[in-house]
C-alpha positions, 0 to 999 in steps of 0.5 A: 779640648777644654770645655766652652765656658758660658759663665759670665762670673768668670769675666773680669770687671769692669767688663763683667759689669758691662756684660751684665748690663748688656744681657739686661738690655738684650732681655728687655728687648727680647733680642734672640741671642744667648751667651755662647762663650766667655773666658777661654783657657789657653788650651782651648784657644790653641785648639781653636786657632789650629782649627782656623776658628780663631786667629789668636793663639794662647794668651793672645785673645781677650777671651783668655783674660776674661775680657770678651764674650761671644753671643749666638742666635737663639734659633728658636726665636730667630729665623736662620739658614741651615748648615750641614754638620757631620752629614746633617742639617742644623740651624745656623746660630752664626748666620749673618746672611738671613735678613732677620739674623743679620738684623739681630746681630746688628742690634747686638752690635748697637747695644754693645757700642752704646755701652762702650764695648767693641763689637767684632762686626766692625772689623775687616775680619767679621766676628759678629758674635764677638764683644770685647773690652776696648783696649783690653790689653790695658786690663791685663795684670 
């Protein structure tokens, strides 16, 4: 699988500018999140769909077009539950059950929406780390 991209410079404007502003707001508040993934290759998108980690196939995700960004919890700053992975317990950077972690993700959503972005925490299929450009398909050339 191709590697995960965390480079915000790979995002398409005006979304890149919005994410830069959002990161400024996150840092100003000391919110315990970090960029996990930005633009995604079609190959990686297909692998994520095959694993059940995404509903979108290649070219069907705003990530494939540089119009989405995922943030995860900084587990050194936010109390989170632990999750088993390959026989070991690890802090869960995607935790949305611990009150402190939920509060951080909810604030992430508030920040995103305050600057006109769409937050996956409002969807029926919750995707609280996810922020995207509204009407993202209209930005594809």
